[in-house]
C-alpha positions in Angstrom: -94.0 28.0 38.9 -91.4 25.5 40.0 -87.8 26.8 39.6 -84.6 24.8 39.8 -81.3 26.5 39.9 -78.0 24.9 38.9 -75.4 26.7 41.0 -75.9 28.6 44.3 -73.4 31.5 43.8 -73.9 35.2 44.2 -76.2 35.8 41.3 -78.4 32.8 42.1 -78.6 34.0 45.7 -79.5 37.5 44.6 -82.4 36.2 42.4 -83.6 33.9 45.1 -83.5 36.7 47.6 -85.4 39.0 45.3 -88.1 36.3 44.7 -88.5 35.9 48.4 -88.9 39.6 48.9 -91.6 39.6 46.2 -93.5 36.9 48.1 -92.7 34.0 45.9 -93.5 30.5 47.2 -90.0 29.5 48.4 -90.6 25.7 48.7 -91.1 25.8 44.9 -87.4 26.6 44.5 -84.7 24.0 44.4 -80.9 24.7 44.1 -78.4 22.1 42.9 -75.2 22.9 44.8 -72.3 20.5 45.2 -70.9 22.1 48.3 -72.8 20.7 51.4 -72.1 23.8 53.6 -73.6 26.1 50.9 -76.6 23.8 50.6 -77.3 24.1 54.3 -76.8 27.8 54.3 -79.2 28.3 51.3 -81.8 26.1 52.8 -81.7 27.9 56.2 -81.5 31.4 54.8 -84.2 31.2 52.2 -86.4 28.2 53.1 -85.8 26.5 49.8 -85.0 22.9 48.7 -81.4 21.9 47.9 -79.9 18.9 46.2 -76.6 17.6 44.9 -78.1 15.8 41.9 -80.5 16.2 38.9 -83.2 13.7 40.0 -85.9 16.3 40.6 -85.2 18.4 37.6 -87.7 16.7 35.4 -90.4 18.3 37.6 -89.3 21.8 37.1 -91.1 24.5 35.0 -87.9 26.6 34.7 -84.3 25.7 35.1 -81.8 28.5 35.7 -78.2 28.0 34.7 -76.2 29.9 37.3 -72.8 28.4 36.8 -69.5 29.6 35.3 -69.5 29.7 31.5 -66.7 27.1 31.3 -68.9 24.7 33.3 -72.0 25.0 31.2 -71.1 22.4 28.5 -70.7 19.7 31.2 -73.9 20.8 32.9 -75.8 20.4 29.6 -74.4 16.8 29.3 -75.5 16.0 32.9 -79.0 17.6 32.5 -79.9 16.3 29.0 -81.8 13.2 30.1 -84.0 15.2 32.5 -85.4 17.6 29.9 -88.9 17.5 28.7 -90.5 20.9 28.1 -88.8 23.0 30.8 -87.8 26.6 30.1 -84.0 27.0 30.4 -82.8 30.4 31.5 -79.0 31.0 31.2 -77.2 33.7 33.1 -73.8 32.3 32.2 -71.9 35.2 30.7 -71.0 35.0 27.0 -72.5 31.6 26.2 -74.9 32.0 23.2 -78.3 30.3 23.2 -77.6 28.5 19.9 -74.6 26.9 21.5 -76.6 25.8 24.6 -79.2 24.4 22.2 -76.6 22.6 20.2 -75.1 21.0 23.3 -78.6 19.8 24.2 -79.3 18.2 20.8 -81.3 21.2 19.5 -83.4 21.9 22.6 -85.5 25.0 21.7 -86.8 26.6 24.9 -83.9 28.8 26.0 -83.7 32.3 27.2 -80.3 33.9 27.5 -79.8 36.7 30.1 -77.2 39.3 30.8 -77.7 40.7 34.3 -75.3 43.0 36.1 -73.9 43.2 39.6 -76.3 45.8 41.1 -78.8 42.8 41.0 -77.1 41.9 44.3 -79.1 44.7 45.9 -82.2 44.3 43.6 -81.1 47.4 41.6 -79.9 45.6 38.5 -80.8 45.7 34.8 -81.1 42.5 32.9 -81.3 42.0 29.1 -83.1 38.9 27.9 -83.2 37.2 24.6 -85.6 34.3 23.8 -85.1 31.7 21.1 -88.0 31.8 18.6 -89.7 28.6 20.1 -90.0 30.1 23.6 -93.7 30.7 24.3 -95.3 33.8 25.6 -95.9 32.1 29.0 -92.3 31.1 29.2 -91.1 34.6 28.4 -93.3 35.9 31.2 -91.8 33.3 33.6 -88.3 34.4 32.7 -89.2 38.0 33.1 -90.7 37.3 36.6 -87.5 35.7 37.7 -85.2 38.5 36.5 -87.5 41.3 37.5 -86.9 40.1 41.1 -83.5 41.8 41.0 -84.3 44.9 39.0 -85.5 46.1 35.6 -85.6 44.0 32.4 -85.3 44.7 28.7 -85.9 42.2 25.9 -83.8 42.0 22.8 -85.0 40.9 19.4 -81.5 40.0 18.2 -79.1 38.0 20.3 -76.2 39.7 18.6 -77.1 42.8 20.6 -75.9 41.0 23.7 -72.3 42.0 23.0 -73.4 45.7 23.2 -75.4 45.0 26.3 -72.4 43.4 27.9 -70.3 46.4 27.1 -72.9 48.9 28.5 -74.7 47.4 31.4 -72.7 44.3 32.1 -69.4 46.1 32.3 -70.9 49.5 33.0 -70.9 49.2 36.8 -67.1 49.0 36.7 -66.9 52.2 34.5 -69.1 54.0 37.1 -66.9 52.7 40.0 -63.9 53.9 38.0 -65.3 57.4 37.7 -66.3 57.5 41.3 -62.8 56.5 42.2 -61.4 59.3 40.0 -63.8 61.9 41.5 -62.8 60.8 45.0 -59.1 61.1 44.2 -59.7 64.5 42.7 -61.4 65.6 45.9 -58.4 64.4 47.9 -56.0 66.2 45.6 -58.0 69.4 46.2 -57.6 69.1 49.9 -60.6 67.1 51.1 -60.0 64.2 53.5 -60.6 60.7 51.9 -63.8 59.9 53.7 -65.4 63.2 52.8 -64.3 62.9 49.2 -65.7 59.4 49.0 -69.1 60.4 50.5 -69.4 63.4 48.2 -68.5 61.3 45.1 -70.9 58.5 46.0 -73.9 60.7 46.9 -73.4 62.8 43.8 -73.5 59.8 41.6 -76.5 58.3 43.5 -78.4 61.5 43.5 -77.7 62.4 39.9 -78.7 58.9 38.7 -81.9 59.1 40.7 -82.7 62.5 39.3 -82.0 61.3 35.7 -84.3 58.3 36.3 -87.2 60.4 37.7 -86.9 63.4 35.4 -88.9 63.9 32.2 -85.9 65.7 30.7 -83.3 63.9 28.7 -79.7 63.5 30.0 -78.2 66.2 27.8 -80.8 68.7 29.0 -80.1 67.8 32.7 -76.4 68.3 32.1 -77.0 71.7 30.5 -79.2 72.8 33.4 -76.2 72.3 35.7 -73.7 74.0 33.4 -74.2 77.7 33.8 -72.4 79.8 31.2 -69.2 81.1 32.6 -69.5 79.0 35.7 -67.4 76.4 37.5 -69.2 73.4 36.0 -68.7 74.8 32.5 -64.9 74.9 33.1 -65.0 71.3 34.3 -67.0 70.1 31.3 -64.6 72.0 29.0 -61.7 70.1 30.6 -63.5 66.8 30.0 -64.2 67.7 26.4 -60.6 68.7 25.8 -59.7 65.2 27.1 -62.1 63.7 24.6 -63.8 61.8 27.4 -66.8 60.8 25.3 -64.5 59.3 22.7 -62.7 57.4 25.4 -65.9 56.0 26.8 -67.0 54.9 23.3 -63.6 53.2 22.8 -64.0 51.5 26.1 -67.5 50.2 25.1 -66.2 49.0 21.7 -63.3 47.2 23.3 -65.6 45.4 25.8 -68.1 44.5 23.1 -65.3 43.1 20.9 -64.1 41.0 23.8 -67.6 39.8 24.5 -67.9 38.6 20.9 -64.5 36.9 21.0 -65.4 35.1 24.3 -68.7 34.0 22.8 -66.8 32.5 19.8 -64.4 30.7 22.1 -67.0 29.4 24.5 -69.0 28.1 21.5 -66.1 26.1 20.4 -66.3 23.9 23.5 -67.8 20.7 22.1 
């Protein structure tokens, strides 16, 4: 599989690094990057090809759009003449596959992806949506690329991407926010900042790992920690009094609504 990336930023680097770790044939990767220093760094670090133009893109099996959403329309204009039957994989946040297809005169072989930032340490989760004309082989190609940085889930309806954005795309920030709050609570209770930080981080990491590996559902795991009349029960009661679950739902709804609005706005670029 010959993969060409457009853009050599953080997410592209994470995917390339994951592919290298998985034993991928690195000379089969090319990155188009306009910054000469970044091209040299990418080439030296990963053993890949780099370029500042689209001349070799007609030879690719897969082309990955790893640019800012606002740049994608121009990228489509520049790329159009080099397209034959390549699979296009877009990780540009918010841009719908139908809009990319429209910018490319109806090009059908497009997979849209919503990764998240833990992909930078190969611990991400990516949601993928394939347009109907994408073949089974091309779906597998897209899955191989994104599985290099974590787990994958396929969507049957692209409209679900707004919900995905709200949960896993924005989700790391919610987790960081709660870790920050737990750390601050520890300091308020008399712990020094470093101890509070370590306790909060390791508690989140350990609880997440336990939830991932356990056969019990999340609600049961929570109940197992919450002894009747105990300290945890008092903490949970305080959270419920503050309607924390409603607040989390409201946060997700707000993020999903913003995702839809951004998709509408980005799709208007023509």
